[in-house]
C-alpha positions as a printed Julia matrix, in Angstrom:
137×3 Matrix{Float64}:
 -26.46  14.77  22.94
 -25.49  12.91  19.85
 -24.63   9.26  20.2
 -21.63   7.61  18.69
 -22.55   6.4   15.2
 -19.66   3.97  14.81
 -16.86   2.7   17.06
 -13.85   0.81  15.75
 -11.83  -1.73  17.65
  -8.22  -0.95  18.55
  -6.22  -1.36  15.34
  -2.75  -0.39  14.1
  -2.78   2.73  11.92
  -1.5    0.74   8.93
  -2.3   -2.79   7.78
   0.32  -5.45   6.96
   0.64  -4.1    3.4
   1.5   -0.64   4.75
  -1.8    0.92   3.7
  -3.87   3.04   6.1
  -6.28   0.93   8.11
  -9.0    3.6    7.86
  -9.66   4.3    4.19
  -9.53   7.73   2.64
 -12.73   7.2    0.65
 -14.89   6.75   3.74
 -13.16   8.66   6.52
 -12.33  11.81   4.54
 -16.01  12.73   4.68
 -16.54  11.9    8.36
 -16.45  13.77  11.64
 -15.34  12.05  14.78
 -12.85  11.43  17.55
  -9.77   9.24  17.6
  -7.63   7.88  20.41
  -4.0    6.82  19.99
  -2.28   4.46  22.42
   1.02   2.61  22.76
   0.63  -0.73  24.5
  -1.98  -0.06  27.17
  -1.12   3.65  27.66
  -3.39   6.25  26.06
  -1.17   8.88  24.42
  -3.43  11.25  22.53
  -7.05  12.16  21.84
  -8.04  14.2   18.8
 -11.06  15.09  16.73
 -12.03  16.33  13.33
 -15.23  17.96  12.21
 -14.5   17.74   8.49
 -11.91  15.18   7.42
 -11.19  12.52  10.03
  -8.8   10.68   7.71
  -6.51  13.66   7.12
  -6.5   14.75  10.75
  -5.82  11.27  12.11
  -3.1   10.26   9.65
  -1.26  13.54  10.09
  -0.07  12.03  13.39
   1.76   9.3   11.5
   3.7   11.62   9.18
   6.61  13.96   9.78
   5.45  17.54   9.29
   5.74  21.08  10.59
   3.13  23.74  11.3
   4.04  27.36  11.91
   1.3   28.08  14.49
   0.32  24.71  15.87
   2.11  22.19  18.09
   2.8   19.05  16.06
   2.17  15.67  17.72
   3.56  12.9   15.54
   4.28   9.23  16.04
   5.88   8.74  12.61
   9.32   7.79  13.92
   8.1    4.93  16.13
   4.93   3.04  15.25
   5.81   0.09  17.5
   2.77  -1.05  19.5
   0.72   1.97  18.34
  -3.03   1.33  18.1
  -5.85   3.64  17.11
  -9.53   3.7   17.89
 -12.04   5.83  15.98
 -15.49   7.04  17.02
 -17.69   8.5   14.26
 -19.98  11.28  15.45
 -21.71  14.27  13.95
 -19.97  17.51  13.02
 -21.42  19.29  16.06
 -20.71  16.46  18.52
 -17.03  15.87  17.66
 -15.6   18.65  19.91
 -17.85  17.56  22.8
 -16.69  13.96  22.52
 -13.06  15.06  22.28
 -13.43  17.12  25.48
 -15.15  14.19  27.18
 -12.4   11.71  26.31
  -9.68  14.21  27.23
 -11.16  14.55  30.7
 -11.8   10.83  31.07
  -8.44   9.57  29.79
  -6.03  12.46  30.6
  -3.55  11.65  27.79
   0.01  12.97  28.28
   0.52  14.23  24.71
  -2.5   16.55  24.71
  -2.66  20.14  25.82
  -5.48  19.81  28.32
  -6.64  23.41  28.19
  -9.79  22.14  26.51
 -11.67  24.95  24.89
 -14.99  23.14  24.74
 -16.86  22.9   28.01
 -19.2   20.02  28.77
 -22.19  20.57  31.02
 -22.64  18.03  33.86
 -25.81  16.62  32.28
 -24.0   16.08  28.96
 -21.12  14.33  30.74
 -23.58  12.03  32.5
 -25.24  11.1   29.19
 -21.84  10.51  27.61
 -20.81   8.25  30.51
 -23.94   6.17  29.89
 -23.26   5.9   26.15
 -19.63   4.9   26.69
 -20.43   2.4   29.44
 -22.92   0.66  27.13
 -20.32   0.26  24.39
 -17.19  -0.46  26.44
 -18.22  -3.8   27.94
 -16.83  -5.84  25.04
 -13.72  -3.7   24.28
 -12.63  -1.4   27.12
  -9.87   1.19  27.09
């Protein structure tokens, strides 16, 4: 099981100047998982295996997709915070499935296609519990 390589704090998606908090230069080449919340309520969990920046910031734009359900928060960014976990390409879907099960966000379709074995879930619990002491969900 791959560990989390980097974990951000909870931050707004855009800084005070209106620029994305997570930069395109770095995060466009990363794989990982992101969590979106409003206030203290977790709204959405997503992942990207190729371009974390593009996948994450799509949720803060107005757009349409012919075959995919669009989850966007573009019309109301009040109290929205984001947290990013950098992982490997192969681990991103596993971590997404883990967080979906753990957090049960209302805006996700919870028919998770990636199954986690009990031993993997136990290891993931240990990794998360080690890192959540200073900044819990």
